[in-house]
CHARMM internal coordinates of N, CA and C (Angstrom, degrees):
IC EDIT
DIST 1 N 1 CA 1.5432
DIST 1 CA 1 C 1.5070
ANGL 1 N 1 CA 1 C 105.66
DIST 1 C 2 N 1.3855
ANGL 1 CA 1 C 2 N 114.35
DIHE 1 N 1 CA 1 C 2 N 135.85
DIST 2 N 2 CA 1.3915
ANGL 1 C 2 N 2 CA 120.27
DIHE 1 CA 1 C 2 N 2 CA 175.38
DIST 2 CA 2 C 1.4965
ANGL 2 N 2 CA 2 C 111.93
DIHE 1 C 2 N 2 CA 2 C -144.80
DIST 2 C 3 N 1.2837
ANGL 2 CA 2 C 3 N 121.61
DIHE 2 N 2 CA 2 C 3 N 150.04
DIST 3 N 3 CA 1.4818
ANGL 2 C 3 N 3 CA 127.64
DIHE 2 CA 2 C 3 N 3 CA -179.55
DIST 3 CA 3 C 1.4821
ANGL 3 N 3 CA 3 C 108.52
DIHE 2 C 3 N 3 CA 3 C -130.82
DIST 3 C 4 N 1.4055
ANGL 3 CA 3 C 4 N 115.33
DIHE 3 N 3 CA 3 C 4 N 138.52
DIST 4 N 4 CA 1.3681
ANGL 3 C 4 N 4 CA 125.37
DIHE 3 CA 3 C 4 N 4 CA 170.71
DIST 4 CA 4 C 1.5177
ANGL 4 N 4 CA 4 C 110.55
DIHE 3 C 4 N 4 CA 4 C -91.50
DIST 4 C 5 N 1.3181
ANGL 4 CA 4 C 5 N 120.02
DIHE 4 N 4 CA 4 C 5 N 120.31
DIST 5 N 5 CA 1.4522
ANGL 4 C 5 N 5 CA 122.04
DIHE 4 CA 4 C 5 N 5 CA -172.53
DIST 5 CA 5 C 1.5541
ANGL 5 N 5 CA 5 C 110.42
DIHE 4 C 5 N 5 CA 5 C -130.26
DIST 5 C 6 N 1.2732
ANGL 5 CA 5 C 6 N 115.49
DIHE 5 N 5 CA 5 C 6 N 139.96
DIST 6 N 6 CA 1.5441
ANGL 5 C 6 N 6 CA 122.18
DIHE 5 CA 5 C 6 N 6 CA -178.39
DIST 6 CA 6 C 1.5452
ANGL 6 N 6 CA 6 C 105.64
DIHE 5 C 6 N 6 CA 6 C -85.86
DIST 6 C 7 N 1.3418
ANGL 6 CA 6 C 7 N 112.14
DIHE 6 N 6 CA 6 C 7 N 138.19
DIST 7 N 7 CA 1.4646
ANGL 6 C 7 N 7 CA 119.68
DIHE 6 CA 6 C 7 N 7 CA 176.81
DIST 7 CA 7 C 1.4585
ANGL 7 N 7 CA 7 C 104.68
DIHE 6 C 7 N 7 CA 7 C -80.40
DIST 7 C 8 N 1.3455
ANGL 7 CA 7 C 8 N 117.39
DIHE 7 N 7 CA 7 C 8 N 154.44
DIST 8 N 8 CA 1.4628
ANGL 7 C 8 N 8 CA 123.00
DIHE 7 CA 7 C 8 N 8 CA 174.42
DIST 8 CA 8 C 1.6028
ANGL 8 N 8 CA 8 C 110.85
DIHE 7 C 8 N 8 CA 8 C -119.31
DIST 8 C 9 N 1.3419
ANGL 8 CA 8 C 9 N 110.82
DIHE 8 N 8 CA 8 C 9 N 150.18
DIST 9 N 9 CA 1.4497
ANGL 8 C 9 N 9 CA 113.75
DIHE 8 CA 8 C 9 N 9 CA 177.84
DIST 9 CA 9 C 1.5156
ANGL 9 N 9 CA 9 C 116.55
DIHE 8 C 9 N 9 CA 9 C -65.94
DIST 9 C 10 N 1.3437
ANGL 9 CA 9 C 10 N 117.93
DIHE 9 N 9 CA 9 C 10 N 133.73
DIST 10 N 10 CA 1.5305
ANGL 9 C 10 N 10 CA 114.37
DIHE 9 CA 9 C 10 N 10 CA -179.45
DIST 10 CA 10 C 1.5045
ANGL 10 N 10 CA 10 C 105.08
DIHE 9 C 10 N 10 CA 10 C -144.32
DIST 10 C 11 N 1.3677
ANGL 10 CA 10 C 11 N 112.32
DIHE 10 N 10 CA 10 C 11 N 96.23
DIST 11 N 11 CA 1.5760
ANGL 10 C 11 N 11 CA 115.78
DIHE 10 CA 10 C 11 N 11 CA -176.34
DIST 11 CA 11 C 1.4949
ANGL 11 N 11 CA 11 C 111.84
DIHE 10 C 11 N 11 CA 11 C 64.52
DIST 11 C 12 N 1.3287
ANGL 11 CA 11 C 12 N 120.52
DIHE 11 N 11 CA 11 C 12 N -121.82
DIST 12 N 12 CA 1.3238
ANGL 11 C 12 N 12 CA 125.64
DIHE 11 CA 11 C 12 N 12 CA -178.37
DIST 12 CA 12 C 1.5094
ANGL 12 N 12 CA 12 C 114.02
DIHE 11 C 12 N 12 CA 12 C -94.23
DIST 12 C 13 N 1.3902
ANGL 12 CA 12 C 13 N 112.40
DIHE 12 N 12 CA 12 C 13 N -0.84
DIST 13 N 13 CA 1.5417
ANGL 12 C 13 N 13 CA 114.32
DIHE 12 CA 12 C 13 N 13 CA -178.36
DIST 13 CA 13 C 1.5245
ANGL 13 N 13 CA 13 C 109.40
DIHE 12 C 13 N 13 CA 13 C -129.76
DIST 13 C 14 N 1.2826
ANGL 13 CA 13 C 14 N 115.65
DIHE 13 N 13 CA 13 C 14 N -157.08
DIST 14 N 14 CA 1.4666
ANGL 13 C 14 N 14 CA 124.59
DIHE 13 CA 13 C 14 N 14 CA -179.91
DIST 14 CA 14 C 1.5142
ANGL 14 N 14 CA 14 C 112.14
DIHE 13 C 14 N 14 CA 14 C -125.76
DIST 14 C 15 N 1.3460
ANGL 14 CA 14 C 15 N 116.25
DIHE 14 N 14 CA 14 C 15 N 153.79
DIST 15 N 15 CA 1.4418
ANGL 14 C 15 N 15 CA 119.17
DIHE 14 CA 14 C 15 N 15 CA -176.67
DIST 15 CA 15 C 1.4573
ANGL 15 N 15 CA 15 C 104.29
DIHE 14 C 15 N 15 CA 15 C -130.76
DIST 15 C 16 N 1.3593
ANGL 15 CA 15 C 16 N 112.15
DIHE 15 N 15 CA 15 C 16 N 160.41
DIST 16 N 16 CA 1.5050
ANGL 15 C 16 N 16 CA 121.36
DIHE 15 CA 15 C 16 N 16 CA 171.01
DIST 16 CA 16 C 1.5142
ANGL 16 N 16 CA 16 C 106.45
DIHE 15 C 16 N 16 CA 16 C -120.54
DIST 16 C 17 N 1.3139
ANGL 16 CA 16 C 17 N 106.80
DIHE 16 N 16 CA 16 C 17 N 123.67
DIST 17 N 17 CA 1.5654
ANGL 16 C 17 N 17 CA 114.31
DIHE 16 CA 16 C 17 N 17 CA 176.35
DIST 17 CA 17 C 1.4627
ANGL 17 N 17 CA 17 C 109.91
DIHE 16 C 17 N 17 CA 17 C -84.77
DIST 17 C 18 N 1.3590
ANGL 17 CA 17 C 18 N 115.81
DIHE 17 N 17 CA 17 C 18 N 132.18
DIST 18 N 18 CA 1.4874
ANGL 17 C 18 N 18 CA 120.34
DIHE 17 CA 17 C 18 N 18 CA 179.01
DIST 18 CA 18 C 1.5650
ANGL 18 N 18 CA 18 C 106.96
DIHE 17 C 18 N 18 CA 18 C -106.29
DIST 18 C 19 N 1.3152
ANGL 18 CA 18 C 19 N 113.41
DIHE 18 N 18 CA 18 C 19 N 121.01
DIST 19 N 19 CA 1.4250
ANGL 18 C 19 N 19 CA 114.67
DIHE 18 CA 18 C 19 N 19 CA -172.60
DIST 19 CA 19 C 1.5686
ANGL 19 N 19 CA 19 C 109.93
DIHE 18 C 19 N 19 CA 19 C -82.50
DIST 19 C 20 N 1.3373
ANGL 19 CA 19 C 20 N 121.34
DIHE 19 N 19 CA 19 C 20 N 172.11
DIST 20 N 20 CA 1.4161
ANGL 19 C 20 N 20 CA 126.77
DIHE 19 CA 19 C 20 N 20 CA -172.88
DIST 20 CA 20 C 1.5516
ANGL 20 N 20 CA 20 C 109.33
DIHE 19 C 20 N 20 CA 20 C -66.04
DIST 20 C 21 N 1.3759
ANGL 20 CA 20 C 21 N 120.73
DIHE 20 N 20 CA 20 C 21 N -28.20
DIST 21 N 21 CA 1.3788
ANGL 20 C 21 N 21 CA 123.21
DIHE 20 CA 20 C 21 N 21 CA -177.41
DIST 21 CA 21 C 1.5958
ANGL 21 N 21 CA 21 C 107.76
DIHE 20 C 21 N 21 CA 21 C -67.49
DIST 21 C 22 N 1.2756
ANGL 21 CA 21 C 22 N 109.97
DIHE 21 N 21 CA 21 C 22 N -48.90
DIST 22 N 22 CA 1.6056
ANGL 21 C 22 N 22 CA 111.69
DIHE 21 CA 21 C 22 N 22 CA 178.48
DIST 22 CA 22 C 1.4308
ANGL 22 N 22 CA 22 C 111.08
DIHE 21 C 22 N 22 CA 22 C -64.86
DIST 22 C 23 N 1.3554
ANGL 22 CA 22 C 23 N 122.28
DIHE 22 N 22 CA 22 C 23 N -41.52
DIST 23 N 23 CA 1.4392
ANGL 22 C 23 N 23 CA 126.08
DIHE 22 CA 22 C 23 N 23 CA 177.12
DIST 23 CA 23 C 1.5949
ANGL 23 N 23 CA 23 C 109.73
DIHE 22 C 23 N 23 CA 23 C -55.39
DIST 23 C 24 N 1.3124
ANGL 23 CA 23 C 24 N 113.22
DIHE 23 N 23 CA 23 C 24 N -40.72
DIST 24 N 24 CA 1.4747
ANGL 23 C 24 N 24 CA 120.58
DIHE 23 CA 23 C 24 N 24 CA 176.53
DIST 24 CA 24 C 1.5733
ANGL 24 N 24 CA 24 C 110.67
DIHE 23 C 24 N 24 CA 24 C -61.04
DIST 24 C 25 N 1.2422
ANGL 24 CA 24 C 25 N 113.49
DIHE 24 N 24 CA 24 C 25 N -49.41
DIST 25 N 25 CA 1.5054
ANGL 24 C 25 N 25 CA 119.71
DIHE 24 CA 24 C 25 N 25 CA -180.00
DIST 25 CA 25 C 1.6166
ANGL 25 N 25 CA 25 C 107.15
DIHE 24 C 25 N 25 CA 25 C -55.96
DIST 25 C 26 N 1.3043
ANGL 25 CA 25 C 26 N 118.95
DIHE 25 N 25 CA 25 C 26 N -47.34
DIST 26 N 26 CA 1.4072
ANGL 25 C 26 N 26 CA 118.62
DIHE 25 CA 25 C 26 N 26 CA -178.71
DIST 26 CA 26 C 1.5997
ANGL 26 N 26 CA 26 C 118.40
DIHE 25 C 26 N 26 CA 26 C -88.34
DIST 26 C 27 N 1.4587
ANGL 26 CA 26 C 27 N 110.24
DIHE 26 N 26 CA 26 C 27 N 9.95
DIST 27 N 27 CA 1.4158
ANGL 26 C 27 N 27 CA 123.21
DIHE 26 CA 26 C 27 N 27 CA 173.76
DIST 27 CA 27 C 1.4757
ANGL 27 N 27 CA 27 C 109.06
DIHE 26 C 27 N 27 CA 27 C 52.42
DIST 27 C 28 N 1.3897
ANGL 27 CA 27 C 28 N 115.42
DIHE 27 N 27 CA 27 C 28 N 47.08
DIST 28 N 28 CA 1.5713
ANGL 27 C 28 N 28 CA 124.08
DIHE 27 CA 27 C 28 N 28 CA 176.15
DIST 28 CA 28 C 1.5377
ANGL 28 N 28 CA 28 C 111.85
DIHE 27 C 28 N 28 CA 28 C -105.19
DIST 28 C 29 N 1.2966
ANGL 28 CA 28 C 29 N 112.80
DIHE 28 N 28 CA 28 C 29 N 135.05
DIST 29 N 29 CA 1.3098
ANGL 28 C 29 N 29 CA 121.96
DIHE 28 CA 28 C 29 N 29 CA 168.54
DIST 29 CA 29 C 1.5431
ANGL 29 N 29 CA 29 C 105.63
DIHE 28 C 29 N 29 CA 29 C -110.73
DIST 29 C 30 N 1.2672
ANGL 29 CA 29 C 30 N 119.96
DIHE 29 N 29 CA 29 C 30 N 109.83
DIST 30 N 30 CA 1.5087
ANGL 29 C 30 N 30 CA 120.74
DIHE 29 CA 29 C 30 N 30 CA -169.16
DIST 30 CA 30 C 1.5315
ANGL 30 N 30 CA 30 C 111.80
DIHE 29 C 30 N 30 CA 30 C -70.84
DIST 30 C 31 N 1.3758
ANGL 30 CA 30 C 31 N 117.35
DIHE 30 N 30 CA 30 C 31 N -11.63
DIST 31 N 31 CA 1.5844
ANGL 30 C 31 N 31 CA 115.78
DIHE 30 CA 30 C 31 N 31 CA 169.12
DIST 31 CA 31 C 1.4828
ANGL 31 N 31 CA 31 C 112.66
DIHE 30 C 31 N 31 CA 31 C -85.90
DIST 31 C 32 N 1.3583
ANGL 31 CA 31 C 32 N 118.10
DIHE 31 N 31 CA 31 C 32 N -0.78
DIST 32 N 32 CA 1.6057
ANGL 31 C 32 N 32 CA 116.56
DIHE 31 CA 31 C 32 N 32 CA -175.56
DIST 32 CA 32 C 1.5633
ANGL 32 N 32 CA 32 C 99.57
DIHE 31 C 32 N 32 CA 32 C -132.79
DIST 32 C 33 N 1.2979
ANGL 32 CA 32 C 33 N 126.85
DIHE 32 N 32 CA 32 C 33 N -50.20
DIST 33 N 33 CA 1.3499
ANGL 32 C 33 N 33 CA 128.76
DIHE 32 CA 32 C 33 N 33 CA -166.99
DIST 33 CA 33 C 1.5083
ANGL 33 N 33 CA 33 C 113.41
DIHE 32 C 33 N 33 CA 33 C -90.03
DIST 33 C 34 N 1.2972
ANGL 33 CA 33 C 34 N 116.94
DIHE 33 N 33 CA 33 C 34 N 148.19
DIST 34 N 34 CA 1.4573
ANGL 33 C 34 N 34 CA 117.56
DIHE 33 CA 33 C 34 N 34 CA 163.74
DIST 34 CA 34 C 1.5452
ANGL 34 N 34 CA 34 C 109.87
DIHE 33 C 34 N 34 CA 34 C -101.74
DIST 34 C 35 N 1.3278
ANGL 34 CA 34 C 35 N 115.46
DIHE 34 N 34 CA 34 C 35 N 167.44
DIST 35 N 35 CA 1.5032
ANGL 34 C 35 N 35 CA 119.76
DIHE 34 CA 34 C 35 N 35 CA 173.65
DIST 35 CA 35 C 1.5990
ANGL 35 N 35 CA 35 C 105.88
DIHE 34 C 35 N 35 CA 35 C -109.31
DIST 35 C 36 N 1.2110
ANGL 35 CA 35 C 36 N 113.21
DIHE 35 N 35 CA 35 C 36 N 160.14
DIST 36 N 36 CA 1.4193
ANGL 35 C 36 N 36 CA 120.87
DIHE 35 CA 35 C 36 N 36 CA 172.68
DIST 36 CA 36 C 1.4842
ANGL 36 N 36 CA 36 C 107.96
DIHE 35 C 36 N 36 CA 36 C -122.64
DIST 36 C 37 N 1.4376
ANGL 36 CA 36 C 37 N 116.04
DIHE 36 N 36 CA 36 C 37 N 136.51
DIST 37 N 37 CA 1.3458
ANGL 36 C 37 N 37 CA 116.69
DIHE 36 CA 36 C 37 N 37 CA 177.70
DIST 37 CA 37 C 1.5492
ANGL 37 N 37 CA 37 C 109.70
DIHE 36 C 37 N 37 CA 37 C -123.67
DIST 37 C 38 N 1.3011
ANGL 37 CA 37 C 38 N 119.28
DIHE 37 N 37 CA 37 C 38 N 143.03
DIST 38 N 38 CA 1.3951
ANGL 37 C 38 N 38 CA 124.23
DIHE 37 CA 37 C 38 N 38 CA -177.21
DIST 38 CA 38 C 1.5811
ANGL 38 N 38 CA 38 C 108.24
DIHE 37 C 38 N 38 CA 38 C -137.77
DIST 38 C 39 N 1.3157
ANGL 38 CA 38 C 39 N 112.99
DIHE 38 N 38 CA 38 C 39 N 151.54
DIST 39 N 39 CA 1.4341
ANGL 38 C 39 N 39 CA 118.88
DIHE 38 CA 38 C 39 N 39 CA 179.96
DIST 39 CA 39 C 1.5687
ANGL 39 N 39 CA 39 C 105.78
DIHE 38 C 39 N 39 CA 39 C -111.27
DIST 39 C 40 N 1.2604
ANGL 39 CA 39 C 40 N 113.69
DIHE 39 N 39 CA 39 C 40 N 129.64
DIST 40 N 40 CA 1.4933
ANGL 39 C 40 N 40 CA 119.15
DIHE 39 CA 39 C 40 N 40 CA 174.73
DIST 40 CA 40 C 1.5683
ANGL 40 N 40 CA 40 C 105.64
DIHE 39 C 40 N 40 CA 40 C -131.78
DIST 40 C 41 N 1.3432
ANGL 40 CA 40 C 41 N 112.21
DIHE 40 N 40 CA 40 C 41 N 115.10
DIST 41 N 41 CA 1.4280
ANGL 40 C 41 N 41 CA 114.98
DIHE 40 CA 40 C 41 N 41 CA -179.40
DIST 41 CA 41 C 1.5407
ANGL 41 N 41 CA 41 C 106.32
DIHE 40 C 41 N 41 CA 41 C 67.45
DIST 41 C 42 N 1.3683
ANGL 41 CA 41 C 42 N 111.73
DIHE 41 N 41 CA 41 C 42 N -124.23
DIST 42 N 42 CA 1.4775
ANGL 41 C 42 N 42 CA 119.07
DIHE 41 CA 41 C 42 N 42 CA 171.61
DIST 42 CA 42 C 1.4490
ANGL 42 N 42 CA 42 C 117.43
DIHE 41 C 42 N 42 CA 42 C -112.06
DIST 42 C 43 N 1.3305
ANGL 42 CA 42 C 43 N 113.11
DIHE 42 N 42 CA 42 C 43 N 35.83
DIST 43 N 43 CA 1.5298
ANGL 42 C 43 N 43 CA 124.70
DIHE 42 CA 42 C 43 N 43 CA -178.57
DIST 43 CA 43 C 1.4332
ANGL 43 N 43 CA 43 C 112.47
DIHE 42 C 43 N 43 CA 43 C -121.57
DIST 43 C 44 N 1.2869
ANGL 43 CA 43 C 44 N 116.73
DIHE 43 N 43 CA 43 C 44 N 126.90
DIST 44 N 44 CA 1.5291
ANGL 43 C 44 N 44 CA 124.45
DIHE 43 CA 43 C 44 N 44 CA 166.84
DIST 44 CA 44 C 1.4720
ANGL 44 N 44 CA 44 C 113.02
DIHE 43 C 44 N 44 CA 44 C -83.92
DIST 44 C 45 N 1.2687
ANGL 44 CA 44 C 45 N 118.42
DIHE 44 N 44 CA 44 C 45 N 120.30
DIST 45 N 45 CA 1.5639
ANGL 44 C 45 N 45 CA 124.56
DIHE 44 CA 44 C 45 N 45 CA 179.31
DIST 45 CA 45 C 1.3978
ANGL 45 N 45 CA 45 C 109.66
DIHE 44 C 45 N 45 CA 45 C -110.68
DIST 45 C 46 N 1.3774
ANGL 45 CA 45 C 46 N 118.37
DIHE 45 N 45 CA 45 C 46 N 121.68
DIST 46 N 46 CA 1.3622
ANGL 45 C 46 N 46 CA 128.75
DIHE 45 CA 45 C 46 N 46 CA -177.62
DIST 46 CA 46 C 1.5503
ANGL 46 N 46 CA 46 C 112.80
DIHE 45 C 46 N 46 CA 46 C -106.57
DIST 46 C 47 N 1.2376
ANGL 46 CA 46 C 47 N 122.09
DIHE 46 N 46 CA 46 C 47 N 117.46
DIST 47 N 47 CA 1.4727
ANGL 46 C 47 N 47 CA 120.38
DIHE 46 CA 46 C 47 N 47 CA -178.16
DIST 47 CA 47 C 1.6621
ANGL 47 N 47 CA 47 C 111.54
DIHE 46 C 47 N 47 CA 47 C -136.91
DIST 47 C 48 N 1.2190
ANGL 47 CA 47 C 48 N 114.58
DIHE 47 N 47 CA 47 C 48 N 169.19
DIST 48 N 48 CA 1.3113
ANGL 47 C 48 N 48 CA 118.58
DIHE 47 CA 47 C 48 N 48 CA 173.70
DIST 48 CA 48 C 1.4447
ANGL 48 N 48 CA 48 C 116.78
DIHE 47 C 48 N 48 CA 48 C -77.08
DIST 48 C 49 N 1.3680
ANGL 48 CA 48 C 49 N 118.48
DIHE 48 N 48 CA 48 C 49 N 128.85
DIST 49 N 49 CA 1.4355
ANGL 48 C 49 N 49 CA 123.13
DIHE 48 CA 48 C 49 N 49 CA -179.44
DIST 49 CA 49 C 1.4859
ANGL 49 N 49 CA 49 C 114.62
DIHE 48 C 49 N 49 CA 49 C -75.97
DIST 49 C 50 N 1.3803
ANGL 49 CA 49 C 50 N 114.48
DIHE 49 N 49 CA 49 C 50 N 151.74
DIST 50 N 50 CA 1.5430
ANGL 49 C 50 N 50 CA 111.87
DIHE 49 CA 49 C 50 N 50 CA 168.53
DIST 50 CA 50 C 1.5572
ANGL 50 N 50 CA 50 C 111.86
DIHE 49 C 50 N 50 CA 50 C -77.56
DIST 50 C 51 N 1.2283
ANGL 50 CA 50 C 51 N 116.47
DIHE 50 N 50 CA 50 C 51 N -14.69
DIST 51 N 51 CA 1.4578
ANGL 50 C 51 N 51 CA 121.57
DIHE 50 CA 50 C 51 N 51 CA 178.60
DIST 51 CA 51 C 1.5537
ANGL 51 N 51 CA 51 C 113.46
DIHE 50 C 51 N 51 CA 51 C -79.17
DIST 51 C 52 N 1.2749
ANGL 51 CA 51 C 52 N 116.57
DIHE 51 N 51 CA 51 C 52 N 150.91
DIST 52 N 52 CA 1.5277
ANGL 51 C 52 N 52 CA 121.28
DIHE 51 CA 51 C 52 N 52 CA 178.35
DIST 52 CA 52 C 1.5379
ANGL 52 N 52 CA 52 C 107.48
DIHE 51 C 52 N 52 CA 52 C -106.77
DIST 52 C 53 N 1.4372
ANGL 52 CA 52 C 53 N 112.66
DIHE 52 N 52 CA 52 C 53 N 165.17
DIST 53 N 53 CA 1.4044
ANGL 52 C 53 N 53 CA 113.43
DIHE 52 CA 52 C 53 N 53 CA 173.86
DIST 53 CA 53 C 1.4853
ANGL 53 N 53 CA 53 C 115.24
DIHE 52 C 53 N 53 CA 53 C -66.78
DIST 53 C 54 N 1.3060
ANGL 53 CA 53 C 54 N 120.78
DIHE 53 N 53 CA 53 C 54 N -30.82
DIST 54 N 54 CA 1.4539
ANGL 53 C 54 N 54 CA 127.61
DIHE 53 CA 53 C 54 N 54 CA 171.60
DIST 54 CA 54 C 1.5586
ANGL 54 N 54 CA 54 C 111.22
DIHE 53 C 54 N 54 CA 54 C -51.76
DIST 54 C 55 N 1.3385
ANGL 54 CA 54 C 55 N 117.57
DIHE 54 N 54 CA 54 C 55 N -40.49
DIST 55 N 55 CA 1.3887
ANGL 54 C 55 N 55 CA 120.26
DIHE 54 CA 54 C 55 N 55 CA -177.38
DIST 55 CA 55 C 1.5360
ANGL 55 N 55 CA 55 C 108.93
DIHE 54 C 55 N 55 CA 55 C -65.53
DIST 55 C 56 N 1.2897
ANGL 55 CA 55 C 56 N 120.35
DIHE 55 N 55 CA 55 C 56 N -32.67
DIST 56 N 56 CA 1.5114
ANGL 55 C 56 N 56 CA 120.37
DIHE 55 CA 55 C 56 N 56 CA -179.76
DIST 56 CA 56 C 1.3761
ANGL 56 N 56 CA 56 C 107.71
DIHE 55 C 56 N 56 CA 56 C -79.28
DIST 56 C 57 N 1.3872
ANGL 56 CA 56 C 57 N 123.12
DIHE 56 N 56 CA 56 C 57 N -40.17
DIST 57 N 57 CA 1.4433
ANGL 56 C 57 N 57 CA 122.70
DIHE 56 CA 56 C 57 N 57 CA -176.77
DIST 57 CA 57 C 1.5659
ANGL 57 N 57 CA 57 C 111.87
DIHE 56 C 57 N 57 CA 57 C -66.01
DIST 57 C 58 N 1.2987
ANGL 57 CA 57 C 58 N 116.56
DIHE 57 N 57 CA 57 C 58 N -35.29
DIST 58 N 58 CA 1.4260
ANGL 57 C 58 N 58 CA 124.58
DIHE 57 CA 57 C 58 N 58 CA 176.18
DIST 58 CA 58 C 1.5214
ANGL 58 N 58 CA 58 C 117.23
DIHE 57 C 58 N 58 CA 58 C -61.55
DIST 58 C 59 N 1.3341
ANGL 58 CA 58 C 59 N 114.48
DIHE 58 N 58 CA 58 C 59 N -36.15
DIST 59 N 59 CA 1.3754
ANGL 58 C 59 N 59 CA 121.83
DIHE 58 CA 58 C 59 N 59 CA 177.51
DIST 59 CA 59 C 1.5746
ANGL 59 N 59 CA 59 C 114.40
DIHE 58 C 59 N 59 CA 59 C -77.58
DIST 59 C 60 N 1.3169
ANGL 59 CA 59 C 60 N 119.03
DIHE 59 N 59 CA 59 C 60 N -24.46
DIST 60 N 60 CA 1.4453
ANGL 59 C 60 N 60 CA 121.19
DIHE 59 CA 59 C 60 N 60 CA -176.55
DIST 60 CA 60 C 1.5577
ANGL 60 N 60 CA 60 C 110.23
DIHE 59 C 60 N 60 CA 60 C -89.58
DIST 60 C 61 N 1.3352
ANGL 60 CA 60 C 61 N 115.11
DIHE 60 N 60 CA 60 C 61 N -0.40
DIST 61 N 61 CA 1.5779
ANGL 60 C 61 N 61 CA 116.61
DIHE 60 CA 60 C 61 N 61 CA 175.87
DIST 61 CA 61 C 1.5784
ANGL 61 N 61 CA 61 C 106.61
DIHE 60 C 61 N 61 CA 61 C -86.63
END
COOR INIT
IC SEED 1 N 1 CA 1 C
IC BUILD
């Protein structure tokens, strides 16, 4: 399965919007889960992280 998506302007960079269908395929709740992205050769791979949003918030305090 593959999707062609347009990047959107975000400050000085560009962002990829992930719609709810893709989040559902990944079983990701953006209020709870983090995503992990890795690069392999010329491919960006997005997957569900083992870490939670609360893990990041607690480290920043």
